[in-house]
MOPAC internal coordinates of N, CA, C and O (Angstrom, degrees):
PM7 1SCF
backbone

  N    0.0000 0     0.00 0     0.00 0    0    0    0
  C    1.4538 1     0.00 0     0.00 0    1    0    0
  C    1.5280 1   108.51 1     0.00 0    2    1    0
  O    1.2310 1   120.85 1   -42.84 1    3    2    1
  N    1.3093 1   115.99 1   137.16 1    3    2    1
  C    1.4549 1   122.18 1   179.71 1    5    3    2
  C    1.5247 1   109.87 1   -73.27 1    6    5    3
  O    1.2310 1   121.11 1   -46.39 1    7    6    5
  N    1.3274 1   115.48 1   133.61 1    7    6    5
  C    1.4618 1   120.59 1   178.20 1    9    7    6
  C    1.5208 1   108.82 1   -98.68 1   10    9    7
  O    1.2310 1   120.72 1   -48.70 1   11   10    9
  N    1.3241 1   116.23 1   131.30 1   11   10    9
  C    1.4571 1   122.27 1   179.02 1   13   11   10
  C    1.5172 1   108.45 1  -107.29 1   14   13   11
  O    1.2310 1   120.79 1   -55.33 1   15   14   13
  N    1.3199 1   116.09 1   124.67 1   15   14   13
  C    1.4627 1   121.90 1   177.17 1   17   15   14
  C    1.5225 1   108.53 1   -92.91 1   18   17   15
  O    1.2310 1   120.54 1   -51.31 1   19   18   17
  N    1.3226 1   116.58 1   128.69 1   19   18   17
  C    1.4620 1   122.45 1  -178.23 1   21   19   18
  C    1.5235 1   108.74 1  -122.42 1   22   21   19
  O    1.2310 1   120.83 1   -37.68 1   23   22   21
  N    1.3236 1   116.02 1   142.32 1   23   22   21
  C    1.4601 1   121.99 1   175.41 1   25   23   22
  C    1.5216 1   108.67 1  -120.37 1   26   25   23
  O    1.2310 1   120.98 1   -30.84 1   27   26   25
  N    1.3321 1   115.73 1   149.16 1   27   26   25
  C    1.4650 1   121.15 1   178.00 1   29   27   26
  C    1.5189 1   108.55 1  -132.56 1   30   29   27
  O    1.2310 1   120.84 1   -38.78 1   31   30   29
  N    1.3128 1   116.00 1   141.22 1   31   30   29
  C    1.4632 1   121.90 1  -179.32 1   33   31   30
  C    1.5207 1   109.97 1  -100.76 1   34   33   31
  O    1.2310 1   120.97 1   -60.87 1   35   34   33
  N    1.3216 1   115.75 1   119.13 1   35   34   33
  C    1.4554 1   121.54 1   173.88 1   37   35   34
  C    1.5280 1   104.78 1   -96.65 1   38   37   35
  O    1.2310 1   120.84 1   -85.18 1   39   38   37
  N    1.3247 1   116.01 1    94.82 1   39   38   37
  C    1.4678 1   121.73 1  -173.13 1   41   39   38
  C    1.5211 1   109.18 1   -91.35 1   42   41   39
  O    1.2310 1   121.55 1   -53.53 1   43   42   41
  N    1.3149 1   114.63 1   126.47 1   43   42   41
  C    1.4657 1   121.59 1  -176.91 1   45   43   42
  C    1.5262 1   109.55 1  -113.93 1   46   45   43
  O    1.2310 1   121.60 1   -39.00 1   47   46   45
  N    1.3180 1   114.55 1   141.00 1   47   46   45
  C    1.4645 1   121.34 1   172.18 1   49   47   46
  C    1.5199 1   105.97 1  -140.84 1   50   49   47
  O    1.2310 1   120.81 1   -73.16 1   51   50   49
  N    1.3294 1   116.06 1   106.84 1   51   50   49
  C    1.4601 1   119.74 1  -174.12 1   53   51   50
  C    1.5078 1   109.66 1    63.91 1   54   53   51
  O    1.2310 1   120.14 1    55.30 1   55   54   53
  N    1.3379 1   117.34 1  -124.70 1   55   54   53
  C    1.4619 1   120.83 1  -179.88 1   57   55   54
  C    1.5272 1   112.32 1  -100.82 1   58   57   55
  O    1.2310 1   120.41 1  -161.90 1   59   58   57
  N    1.3419 1   116.83 1    18.10 1   59   58   57
  C    1.4612 1   120.08 1  -177.42 1   61   59   58
  C    1.5253 1   111.59 1  -116.64 1   62   61   59
  O    1.2310 1   121.63 1   -27.29 1   63   62   61
  N    1.3294 1   114.49 1   152.71 1   63   62   61
  C    1.4596 1   123.75 1  -179.91 1   65   63   62
  C    1.5270 1   107.65 1  -117.74 1   66   65   63
  O    1.2310 1   120.49 1   -41.16 1   67   66   65
  N    1.3347 1   116.66 1   138.84 1   67   66   65
  C    1.4567 1   122.43 1  -176.58 1   69   67   66
  C    1.5310 1   110.71 1   -88.25 1   70   69   67
  O    1.2310 1   120.63 1   -50.83 1   71   70   69
  N    1.3232 1   116.41 1   129.17 1   71   70   69
  C    1.4643 1   122.89 1   178.29 1   73   71   70
  C    1.5189 1   109.35 1  -127.44 1   74   73   71
  O    1.2310 1   120.79 1   -34.08 1   75   74   73
  N    1.3349 1   116.09 1   145.92 1   75   74   73
  C    1.4611 1   121.23 1   179.48 1   77   75   74
  C    1.5232 1   110.05 1  -121.91 1   78   77   75
  O    1.2310 1   121.52 1   -29.51 1   79   78   77
  N    1.3204 1   114.70 1   150.49 1   79   78   77
  C    1.4656 1   121.02 1  -179.50 1   81   79   78
  C    1.5189 1   109.27 1  -104.23 1   82   81   79
  O    1.2310 1   121.18 1   -53.60 1   83   82   81
  N    1.3133 1   115.36 1   126.40 1   83   82   81
  C    1.4616 1   120.74 1  -178.91 1   85   83   82
  C    1.5282 1   109.63 1   -70.73 1   86   85   83
  O    1.2310 1   120.64 1   -43.56 1   87   86   85
  N    1.3207 1   116.37 1   136.44 1   87   86   85
  C    1.4506 1   120.83 1  -176.44 1   89   87   86
  C    1.5159 1   114.93 1  -109.70 1   90   89   87
  O    1.2310 1   119.91 1  -164.13 1   91   90   89
  N    1.3504 1   117.77 1    15.87 1   91   90   89
  C    1.4563 1   120.47 1  -175.04 1   93   91   90
  C    1.5256 1   110.32 1  -154.67 1   94   93   91
  O    1.2310 1   120.73 1   -13.66 1   95   94   93
  N    1.3231 1   116.22 1   166.34 1   95   94   93
  C    1.4638 1   122.64 1   170.38 1   97   95   94
  C    1.5145 1   115.57 1    74.74 1   98   97   95
  O    1.2310 1   121.58 1    11.02 1   99   98   97
  N    1.3241 1   114.58 1  -168.98 1   99   98   97
  C    1.4635 1   121.58 1  -177.45 1  101   99   98
  C    1.5239 1   112.47 1   -62.24 1  102  101   99
  O    1.2310 1   120.34 1   151.34 1  103  102  101
  N    1.3229 1   116.96 1   -28.66 1  103  102  101
  C    1.4600 1   120.93 1  -178.20 1  105  103  102
  C    1.5354 1   112.15 1  -103.78 1  106  105  103
  O    1.2310 1   120.31 1  -152.98 1  107  106  105
  N    1.3312 1   117.00 1    27.02 1  107  106  105
  C    1.4634 1   120.69 1   177.70 1  109  107  106
  C    1.5304 1   109.38 1   -53.97 1  110  109  107
  O    1.2310 1   120.97 1   -42.57 1  111  110  109
  N    1.3090 1   115.75 1   137.43 1  111  110  109
  C    1.4618 1   125.31 1   178.80 1  113  111  110
  C    1.5331 1   114.16 1    78.10 1  114  113  111
  O    1.2310 1   119.18 1   176.28 1  115  114  113
  N    1.3241 1   119.17 1    -3.72 1  115  114  113
  C    1.4587 1   121.32 1   173.96 1  117  115  114
  C    1.5245 1   107.73 1   -81.23 1  118  117  115
  O    1.2310 1   120.64 1   -18.69 1  119  118  117
  N    1.3267 1   116.39 1   161.31 1  119  118  117
  C    1.4606 1   121.69 1  -176.52 1  121  119  118
  C    1.5235 1   111.03 1  -105.68 1  122  121  119
  O    1.2310 1   121.66 1   -30.20 1  123  122  121
  N    1.3390 1   114.43 1   149.80 1  123  122  121
  C    1.4588 1   120.90 1  -177.49 1  125  123  122
  C    1.5256 1   109.95 1  -153.20 1  126  125  123
  O    1.2310 1   121.65 1   -13.36 1  127  126  125
  N    1.3087 1   114.45 1   166.64 1  127  126  125
  C    1.4559 1   119.88 1   169.98 1  129  127  126
  C    1.5281 1   106.18 1   -86.90 1  130  129  127
  O    1.2310 1   119.70 1   -37.09 1  131  130  129
  N    1.3449 1   118.18 1   142.91 1  131  130  129
  C    1.4674 1   119.48 1   178.62 1  133  131  130
  C    1.5320 1   109.15 1   -53.07 1  134  133  131
  O    1.2310 1   120.76 1   -48.84 1  135  134  133
  N    1.3230 1   116.16 1   131.16 1  135  134  133
  C    1.4674 1   119.12 1  -173.88 1  137  135  134
  C    1.5168 1   111.18 1  -151.97 1  138  137  135
  O    1.2310 1   121.37 1    -4.89 1  139  138  137
  N    1.3167 1   114.98 1   175.11 1  139  138  137
  C    1.4472 1   120.07 1   176.54 1  141  139  138
  C    1.5140 1   111.48 1  -179.22 1  142  141  139
  O    1.2310 1   121.15 1    -6.78 1  143  142  141
  N    1.3136 1   115.40 1   173.22 1  143  142  141
  C    1.4583 1   122.37 1  -178.24 1  145  143  142
  C    1.5242 1   110.57 1   -84.32 1  146  145  143
  O    1.2310 1   121.64 1   -39.06 1  147  146  145
  N    1.3249 1   114.46 1   140.94 1  147  146  145
  C    1.4607 1   119.76 1   174.86 1  149  147  146
  C    1.5232 1   109.19 1   -75.11 1  150  149  147
  O    1.2310 1   120.74 1   -36.53 1  151  150  149
  N    1.3133 1   116.20 1   143.47 1  151  150  149
  C    1.4546 1   121.39 1   174.79 1  153  151  150
  C    1.5270 1   109.36 1   -91.22 1  154  153  151
  O    1.2310 1   120.47 1   -18.66 1  155  154  153
  N    1.3131 1   116.71 1   161.34 1  155  154  153
  C    1.4588 1   122.13 1   179.82 1  157  155  154
  C    1.5202 1   110.54 1   -54.65 1  158  157  155
  O    1.2310 1   120.55 1   -43.88 1  159  158  157
  N    1.3234 1   116.56 1   136.12 1  159  158  157
  C    1.4723 1   123.74 1   177.68 1  161  159  158
  C    1.5263 1   113.86 1    62.95 1  162  161  159
  O    1.2310 1   120.00 1  -156.01 1  163  162  161
  N    1.3158 1   117.60 1    23.99 1  163  162  161
  C    1.4557 1   122.02 1   179.31 1  165  163  162
  C    1.5327 1   107.77 1  -107.81 1  166  165  163
  O    1.2310 1   120.09 1   -43.09 1  167  166  165
  N    1.3236 1   117.43 1   136.91 1  167  166  165
  C    1.4644 1   120.13 1   176.02 1  169  167  166
  C    1.5299 1   108.75 1   -78.25 1  170  169  167
  O    1.2310 1   120.01 1   -19.87 1  171  170  169
  N    1.3352 1   117.59 1   160.13 1  171  170  169
  C    1.4686 1   118.87 1   176.79 1  173  171  170
  C    1.5293 1   112.15 1   -56.65 1  174  173  171
  O    1.2310 1   119.83 1   138.92 1  175  174  173
  N    1.3252 1   117.93 1   -41.08 1  175  174  173
  C    1.4669 1   120.50 1   179.53 1  177  175  174
  C    1.5256 1   111.38 1   -63.31 1  178  177  175
  O    1.2310 1   120.29 1   136.27 1  179  178  177
  N    1.3233 1   117.05 1   -43.73 1  179  178  177
  C    1.4662 1   120.15 1   177.73 1  181  179  178
  C    1.5221 1   110.72 1   -62.03 1  182  181  179
  O    1.2310 1   120.54 1   138.40 1  183  182  181
  N    1.3376 1   116.58 1   -41.60 1  183  182  181
  C    1.4629 1   120.77 1   179.80 1  185  183  182
  C    1.5299 1   111.15 1   -63.81 1  186  185  183
  O    1.2310 1   120.26 1   135.86 1  187  186  185
  N    1.3309 1   117.12 1   -44.14 1  187  186  185
  C    1.4656 1   120.16 1   178.21 1  189  187  186
  C    1.5182 1   111.47 1   -58.82 1  190  189  187
  O    1.2310 1   120.77 1   131.69 1  191  190  189
  N    1.3098 1   116.14 1   -48.31 1  191  190  189
  C    1.4707 1   119.91 1  -178.76 1  193  191  190
  C    1.5257 1   111.21 1   -62.39 1  194  193  191
  O    1.2310 1   120.42 1   138.25 1  195  194  193
  N    1.3349 1   116.81 1   -41.75 1  195  194  193
  C    1.4658 1   120.39 1   179.40 1  197  195  194
  C    1.5273 1   110.70 1   -65.33 1  198  197  195
  O    1.2310 1   120.61 1   132.77 1  199  198  197
  N    1.3238 1   116.44 1   -47.23 1  199  198  197
  C    1.4699 1   120.05 1  -179.02 1  201  199  198
  C    1.5261 1   111.71 1   -60.56 1  202  201  199
  O    1.2310 1   119.89 1   139.20 1  203  202  201
  N    1.3117 1   117.81 1   -40.80 1  203  202  201
  C    1.4637 1   120.56 1  -179.78 1  205  203  202
  C    1.5243 1   110.84 1   -68.99 1  206  205  203
  O    1.2310 1   120.32 1   142.86 1  207  206  205
  N    1.3262 1   117.00 1   -37.14 1  207  206  205
  C    1.4845 1   118.76 1   174.11 1  209  207  206
  C    1.5246 1   109.96 1   -61.64 1  210  209  207
  O    1.2310 1   120.11 1   136.35 1  211  210  209
  N    1.3508 1   117.40 1   -43.65 1  211  210  209
  C    1.4640 1   121.26 1  -178.47 1  213  211  210
  C    1.5253 1   112.32 1   -68.65 1  214  213  211
  O    1.2310 1   120.29 1   135.86 1  215  214  213
  N    1.3243 1   117.05 1   -44.14 1  215  214  213
  C    1.4609 1   121.08 1  -173.29 1  217  215  214
  C    1.5232 1   114.12 1   -85.20 1  218  217  215
  O    1.2310 1   120.08 1   148.46 1  219  218  217
  N    1.3355 1   117.45 1   -31.54 1  219  218  217
  C    1.4646 1   120.10 1  -172.72 1  221  219  218
  C    1.5262 1   114.17 1  -126.29 1  222  221  219
  O    1.2310 1   119.87 1   179.05 1  223  222  221
  N    1.3226 1   117.86 1    -0.95 1  223  222  221
  C    1.4669 1   122.55 1   179.87 1  225  223  222
  C    1.5256 1   112.28 1    52.11 1  226  225  223
  O    1.2310 1   120.83 1  -134.62 1  227  226  225
  N    1.3316 1   116.01 1    45.38 1  227  226  225
  C    1.4607 1   120.41 1   178.44 1  229  227  226
  C    1.5210 1   109.24 1  -145.07 1  230  229  227
  O    1.2310 1   120.86 1    -6.98 1  231  230  229
  N    1.3134 1   115.97 1   173.02 1  231  230  229
  C    1.4593 1   122.45 1  -179.75 1  233  231  230
  C    1.5248 1   109.25 1  -113.75 1  234  233  231
  O    1.2310 1   120.83 1   -34.09 1  235  234  233
  N    1.3350 1   116.02 1   145.91 1  235  234  233
  C    1.4614 1   121.59 1   177.59 1  237  235  234
  C    1.5261 1   109.77 1  -128.98 1  238  237  235
  O    1.2310 1   121.42 1   -21.01 1  239  238  237
  N    1.3286 1   114.88 1   158.99 1  239  238  237
  C    1.4570 1   120.62 1   165.69 1  241  239  238
  C    1.5202 1   105.77 1  -107.91 1  242  241  239
  O    1.2310 1   120.75 1   -37.20 1  243  242  241
  N    1.3194 1   116.17 1   142.80 1  243  242  241
  C    1.4520 1   121.22 1  -175.47 1  245  243  242
  C    1.5179 1   109.23 1  -106.80 1  246  245  243
  O    1.2310 1   121.07 1   -62.19 1  247  246  245
  N    1.3419 1   115.56 1   117.81 1  247  246  245
  C    1.4482 1   121.65 1   175.35 1  249  247  246
  C    1.5289 1   107.38 1   -95.33 1  250  249  247
  O    1.2310 1   119.87 1    14.57 1  251  250  249
  N    1.3213 1   117.85 1  -165.43 1  251  250  249
  C    1.4658 1   120.15 1  -177.17 1  253  251  250
  C    1.5250 1   112.00 1   -63.35 1  254  253  251
  O    1.2310 1   119.62 1   134.07 1  255  254  253
  N    1.3242 1   118.33 1   -45.93 1  255  254  253
  C    1.4620 1   121.32 1  -178.55 1  257  255  254
  C    1.5224 1   112.31 1  -124.90 1  258  257  255
  O    1.2310 1   120.54 1   147.10 1  259  258  257
  N    1.3196 1   116.57 1   -32.90 1  259  258  257
  C    1.4576 1   121.34 1  -176.89 1  261  259  258
  C    1.5227 1   111.18 1  -108.09 1  262  261  259
  O    1.2310 1   121.20 1   -23.87 1  263  262  261
  N    1.3198 1   115.31 1   156.13 1  263  262  261
  C    1.4699 1   121.54 1   175.17 1  265  263  262
  C    1.5186 1   108.74 1  -113.52 1  266  265  263
  O    1.2310 1   120.68 1   -28.11 1  267  266  265
  N    1.3141 1   116.31 1   151.89 1  267  266  265
  C    1.4614 1   122.41 1   176.69 1  269  267  266
  C    1.5199 1   108.83 1  -122.45 1  270  269  267
  O    1.2310 1   121.05 1   -33.51 1  271  270  269
  N    1.3141 1   115.60 1   146.49 1  271  270  269
  C    1.4621 1   120.67 1   177.46 1  273  271  270
  C    1.5176 1   110.35 1   -72.90 1  274  273  271
  O    1.2310 1   120.75 1   -39.31 1  275  274  273
  N    1.3136 1   116.18 1   140.69 1  275  274  273
  C    1.4567 1   121.02 1   173.84 1  277  275  274
  C    1.5275 1   110.22 1   -96.74 1  278  277  275
  O    1.2310 1   121.25 1   159.70 1  279  278  277
  N    1.3438 1   115.21 1   -20.30 1  279  278  277
  C    1.4635 1   121.62 1   175.76 1  281  279  278
  C    1.5247 1   107.37 1  -132.71 1  282  281  279
  O    1.2310 1   119.98 1   -22.37 1  283  282  281
  N    1.3033 1   117.64 1   157.63 1  283  282  281
  C    1.4636 1   121.34 1  -178.45 1  285  283  282
  C    1.5265 1   113.46 1   -84.52 1  286  285  283
  O    1.2310 1   120.00 1   156.99 1  287  286  285
  N    1.3199 1   117.60 1   -23.01 1  287  286  285
  C    1.4604 1   120.64 1  -175.26 1  289  287  286
  C    1.5263 1   111.16 1   -75.45 1  290  289  287
  O    1.2310 1   120.87 1   -50.01 1  291  290  289
  N    1.3169 1   115.95 1   129.99 1  291  290  289
  C    1.4629 1   123.31 1   174.44 1  293  291  290
  C    1.5201 1   108.18 1  -128.48 1  294  293  291
  O    1.2310 1   120.34 1   -47.36 1  295  294  293
  N    1.3208 1   116.96 1   132.64 1  295  294  293
  C    1.4680 1   121.76 1   178.57 1  297  295  294
  C    1.5231 1   107.95 1  -126.47 1  298  297  295
  O    1.2310 1   119.97 1   -55.32 1  299  298  297
  N    1.3063 1   117.65 1   124.68 1  299  298  297
  C    1.4610 1   121.54 1  -179.69 1  301  299  298
  C    1.5243 1   109.20 1   -78.97 1  302  301  299
  O    1.2310 1   120.33 1   -79.74 1  303  302  301
  N    1.3165 1   116.97 1   100.26 1  303  302  301
  C    1.4541 1   121.84 1   179.65 1  305  303  302
  C    1.5239 1   112.62 1   -89.19 1  306  305  303
  O    1.2310 1   119.92 1   158.69 1  307  306  305
  N    1.3332 1   117.76 1   -21.31 1  307  306  305
  C    1.4627 1   120.95 1  -175.81 1  309  307  306
  C    1.5185 1   114.15 1  -132.61 1  310  309  307
  O    1.2310 1   119.56 1   171.65 1  311  310  309
  N    1.3085 1   118.44 1    -8.35 1  311  310  309
  C    1.4592 1   121.00 1  -174.53 1  313  311  310
  C    1.5254 1   111.84 1  -109.67 1  314  313  311
  O    1.2310 1   121.51 1   -22.09 1  315  314  313
  N    1.3217 1   114.71 1   157.91 1  315  314  313
  C    1.4585 1   122.05 1  -178.72 1  317  315  314
  C    1.5337 1   111.99 1   -78.29 1  318  317  315
  O    1.2310 1   120.82 1   141.80 1  319  318  317
  N    1.3297 1   116.03 1   -38.20 1  319  318  317
  C    1.4633 1   120.97 1  -177.82 1  321  319  318
  C    1.5242 1   108.58 1  -157.48 1  322  321  319
  O    1.2310 1   121.07 1    -8.31 1  323  322  321
  N    1.3286 1   115.55 1   171.69 1  323  322  321
  C    1.4602 1   121.11 1   177.59 1  325  323  322
  C    1.5186 1   109.00 1  -150.91 1  326  325  323
  O    1.2310 1   121.40 1   -23.24 1  327  326  325
  N    1.3442 1   114.93 1   156.76 1  327  326  325
  C    1.4613 1   121.01 1   178.53 1  329  327  326
  C    1.5162 1   108.79 1  -145.92 1  330  329  327
  O    1.2310 1   121.46 1   -29.43 1  331  330  329
  N    1.3249 1   114.81 1   150.57 1  331  330  329
  C    1.4580 1   121.83 1   167.15 1  333  331  330
  C    1.5162 1   105.92 1   -99.20 1  334  333  331
  O    1.2310 1   120.19 1   -61.21 1  335  334  333
  N    1.3336 1   117.24 1   118.79 1  335  334  333
  C    1.4563 1   122.56 1  -175.81 1  337  335  334
  C    1.5192 1   111.21 1  -115.07 1  338  337  335
  O    1.2310 1   120.69 1   -43.15 1  339  338  337
  N    1.3298 1   116.29 1   136.85 1  339  338  337
  C    1.4570 1   119.35 1   169.97 1  341  339  338
  C    1.5296 1   107.25 1   -74.87 1  342  341  339
  O    1.2310 1   120.46 1   -13.01 1  343  342  341
  N    1.2970 1   116.72 1   166.99 1  343  342  341
  C    1.4604 1   120.02 1   178.86 1  345  343  342
  C    1.5297 1   110.22 1   -59.65 1  346  345  343
  O    1.2310 1   120.23 1   142.71 1  347  346  345
  N    1.3193 1   117.16 1   -37.29 1  347  346  345
  C    1.4695 1   120.60 1   178.53 1  349  347  346
  C    1.5270 1   112.49 1   -67.32 1  350  349  347
  O    1.2310 1   119.81 1   158.57 1  351  350  349
  N    1.3155 1   117.96 1   -21.43 1  351  350  349
  C    1.4662 1   122.00 1  -179.06 1  353  351  350
  C    1.5279 1   113.29 1   -94.47 1  354  353  351
  O    1.2310 1   119.52 1   176.95 1  355  354  353
  N    1.3288 1   118.53 1    -3.05 1  355  354  353
  C    1.4614 1   120.86 1  -176.21 1  357  355  354
  C    1.5220 1   112.91 1   -57.59 1  358  357  355
  O    1.2310 1   119.67 1   146.89 1  359  358  357
  N    1.3153 1   118.23 1   -33.11 1  359  358  357
  C    1.4658 1   120.89 1  -179.57 1  361  359  358
  C    1.5306 1   113.22 1   -82.45 1  362  361  359
  O    1.2310 1   119.87 1  -176.80 1  363  362  361
  N    1.3284 1   117.86 1     3.20 1  363  362  361
  C    1.4713 1   120.62 1  -178.25 1  365  363  362
  C    1.5269 1   112.99 1   -83.10 1  366  365  363
  O    1.2310 1   119.97 1   173.83 1  367  366  365
  N    1.3325 1   117.66 1    -6.17 1  367  366  365
  C    1.4682 1   121.21 1   179.16 1  369  367  366
  C    1.5259 1   109.08 1  -122.20 1  370  369  367
  O    1.2310 1   120.83 1   -18.70 1  371  370  369
  N    1.3151 1   116.02 1   161.30 1  371  370  369
  C    1.4696 1   122.16 1   179.65 1  373  371  370
  C    1.5285 1   108.47 1   -92.44 1  374  373  371
  O    1.2310 1   120.79 1   -77.27 1  375  374  373
  N    1.3414 1   116.10 1   102.73 1  375  374  373
  C    1.4609 1   122.30 1  -176.23 1  377  375  374
  C    1.5206 1   111.22 1   -79.26 1  378  377  375
  O    1.2310 1   121.00 1   -32.47 1  379  378  377
  N    1.3270 1   115.69 1   147.53 1  379  378  377
  C    1.4570 1   120.70 1   170.19 1  381  379  378
  C    1.5297 1   108.29 1   -60.84 1  382  381  379
  O    1.2310 1   119.93 1   -34.59 1  383  382  381
  N    1.3230 1   117.74 1   145.41 1  383  382  381
  C    1.4629 1   119.72 1   179.96 1  385  383  382
  C    1.5378 1   113.23 1   -52.65 1  386  385  383
  O    1.2310 1   119.78 1   141.80 1  387  386  385
  N    1.3066 1   118.02 1   -38.20 1  387  386  385
  C    1.4655 1   121.49 1  -178.88 1  389  387  386
  C    1.5222 1   112.77 1   -65.50 1  390  389  387
  O    1.2310 1   119.78 1   158.17 1  391  390  389
  N    1.3176 1   118.03 1   -21.83 1  391  390  389
  C    1.4627 1   121.40 1  -177.60 1  393  391  390
  C    1.5276 1   113.52 1   -94.76 1  394  393  391
  O    1.2310 1   119.84 1   168.95 1  395  394  393
  N    1.3175 1   117.90 1   -11.05 1  395  394  393
  C    1.4669 1   120.71 1  -176.79 1  397  395  394
  C    1.5346 1   112.34 1   -61.41 1  398  397  395
  O    1.2310 1   120.27 1   141.71 1  399  398  397
  N    1.3208 1   117.09 1   -38.29 1  399  398  397
  C    1.4682 1   119.95 1   178.82 1  401  399  398
  C    1.5252 1   110.82 1   -64.13 1  402  401  399
  O    1.2310 1   120.56 1   141.17 1  403  402  401
  N    1.3256 1   116.54 1   -38.83 1  403  402  401
  C    1.4664 1   120.94 1   179.22 1  405  403  402
  C    1.5271 1   109.97 1   -67.24 1  406  405  403
  O    1.2310 1   120.21 1   138.56 1  407  406  405
  N    1.3253 1   117.21 1   -41.44 1  407  406  405
  C    1.4685 1   120.79 1   177.30 1  409  407  406
  C    1.5290 1   109.52 1   -58.49 1  410  409  407
  O    1.2310 1   120.48 1   136.39 1  411  410  409
  N    1.3199 1   116.68 1   -43.61 1  411  410  409
  C    1.4592 1   120.51 1   177.85 1  413  411  410
  C    1.5197 1   112.40 1   -61.55 1  414  413  411
  O    1.2310 1   120.60 1   141.09 1  415  414  413
  N    1.3281 1   116.46 1   -38.91 1  415  414  413
  C    1.4707 1   120.40 1   178.96 1  417  415  414
  C    1.5288 1   110.58 1   -66.62 1  418  417  415
  O    1.2310 1   120.34 1   139.16 1  419  418  417
  N    1.3200 1   116.96 1   -40.84 1  419  418  417
  C    1.4729 1   120.50 1   178.12 1  421  419  418
  C    1.5246 1   109.87 1   -60.68 1  422  421  419
  O    1.2310 1   120.47 1   135.56 1  423  422  421
  N    1.3244 1   116.70 1   -44.44 1  423  422  421
  C    1.4632 1   120.78 1   179.48 1  425  423  422
  C    1.5319 1   111.22 1   -63.32 1  426  425  423
  O    1.2310 1   120.10 1   140.90 1  427  426  425
  N    1.3353 1   117.41 1   -39.10 1  427  426  425
  C    1.4567 1   120.25 1  -178.42 1  429  427  426
  C    1.5243 1   112.08 1   -70.55 1  430  429  427
  O    1.2310 1   120.10 1   149.66 1  431  430  429
  N    1.3143 1   117.42 1   -30.34 1  431  430  429
  C    1.4721 1   121.04 1   176.96 1  433  431  430
  C    1.5232 1   109.30 1   -63.24 1  434  433  431
  O    1.2310 1   121.17 1   140.37 1  435  434  433
  N    1.3078 1   115.37 1   -39.63 1  435  434  433
  C    1.4585 1   120.25 1  -178.92 1  437  435  434
  C    1.5274 1   111.13 1   -64.38 1  438  437  435
  O    1.2310 1   120.85 1   142.49 1  439  438  437
  N    1.3259 1   115.98 1   -37.51 1  439  438  437
  C    1.4689 1   120.43 1  -177.60 1  441  439  438
  C    1.5298 1   111.96 1   -72.01 1  442  441  439
  O    1.2310 1   120.25 1   155.51 1  443  442  441
  N    1.3302 1   117.13 1   -24.49 1  443  442  441
  C    1.4751 1   118.84 1  -176.31 1  445  443  442
  C    1.5027 1   112.87 1   -85.82 1  446  445  443
  O    1.2310 1   120.10 1   180.00 1  447  446  445

């Protein structure tokens, strides 16, 4: 079976985290972190930067777990909507199952 490598960008601005709403498919209207599939011979960092350029027309810097915007402009090229959520607001949206573990990790970072 072919294995697909996926990367997701946890974009932070101050005390808020960026979330996007899917506008298509079985999970239409569910929320996710901007993400995409890695291409052959691409590092996770390269894939994140490429996906964010494609999906949001902006540049990011990639830290160990979180990403930061390099520019303020964001354009939704593939998503229905977007929100900046505080950690306390993370449970206010319906996350895709694949993103629930990441949401839990974000919450645990805050507690430590």
